[in-house]
C-alpha positions, 0 to 999 in steps of 0.5 A: 044499858039501852036508851029508849029510842031514836026520838030527836036524834039526827041520823046521816045515812049514806046510800039511803035511797033504797035497800037496807039504808032506806029501811034503817031510815024508815025504822028511825022515822018511826021514832020521830028521828031526823034522817038525812037521805043521801045518794046519787039518785035525785032524778027518776031513772027507769033502771033504778027504783026510787029517788032521795026525794021519794024516800025522804017523803016516806020518812016524813009519812013514817013519822020522821023529819027528812032532808034529801041531799045528793051525795057521792061518798067518793067526792070529799067536797060532796060529802062536806056539802051534805054534812053541812046541809045536815047540820044547818037543817037539824043543828048537828049529827048524832049518828053516822050510818056508813051503808053506801057500798059498791060490790064486785065479786071478781079475783085480782086477775079478773078485776079491772083497775076502774072496778078496783077504784070504785070499790075502794073509793066507795067502800073504804075511802068513802067510809073514811071521808064520811067518818072524818067529816061527821066526826066533829059533830058526833063529838058534840052529841051526847050519844055520837055513834057510827054504824058501818055495815061491814063484816067481821074480819075473817082471814079464811083464804076463800075470801081472799082467793075468790074476790080479794079486792072486794074483801079488802075494801070491806075489811077496810071499812070495818078496821076504820070503824073499830079504829075510831072506837078506840081512837075516840076512847068512848066519846064516839061509839062505833060498831059494825053490822053484817047480815048472817044471811043474804039480803034480797037487795037490788045490789045483790040481785045485780051481781049473780043469780041469787034465788029470792026465796033464799034471801031475807028482806032488808028490814031484818038489818033495819031492825038489828041496826035500830036495837044496836043503836039503842044499846049503849053496851055496844062499842067497838063490836062487829055484830051479826044481825041475828045476834043483835036481835037475839040479845034484844029478845026477838027470837022469831027470825023467820018473819023476814024470810022470803020462803026458803032457807036463807043462804049464808052471806059472804065472809062468815 
């Protein structure tokens, strides 16, 4: 069973200044949704494109209603203030998108404690804070949802041998989301979404020499997220973008390619 669209829904998206989070915001805006744009970039930075205010303006231009709020997902008080601002502006929250994430592709022996703390605090802990803070408002919604951008749990030893700290933090996001789906007993739907291929975001470019032509553009994830959010048959699922799009009747995925054969993403 599917809802028509996201018109009138309020989405709280962590890490939505740029990349996949921004694309999800713009896709929802096309339906006339209310979108809370959050991130740490509230002032122009020559090293990072866009600010939360610029992305909020893009949402408004795309047909949505936007609120830009500075947010550090590692800080409980920051999350509480951002959620309060969202509720004051839009009257509630219907959908939480856990998109904010830190990446560190190193094994245990080569991961400084500071880096370990960053990935665990931004990823699993940050998602926990966001879910817990938004939950009272999601329960009041007629279609309360959580969508977390995290992978299906795959205990293949290569993911543990290569970068166990990052694997732990991302699988933690997945387990919390699936836990909520079962804990709430259908009152709040909760699902995870992960790309089948490498997505060409600034974060991915920063961690290694990935050829741009072997990636897909972030819009494939926003399109998949849109269809997942609009389809109420999803609950407690870990979905891959390609599978969601195929179910939605979209068979031509090459429209999101950047020239070459896309590389498979992590954890698959």
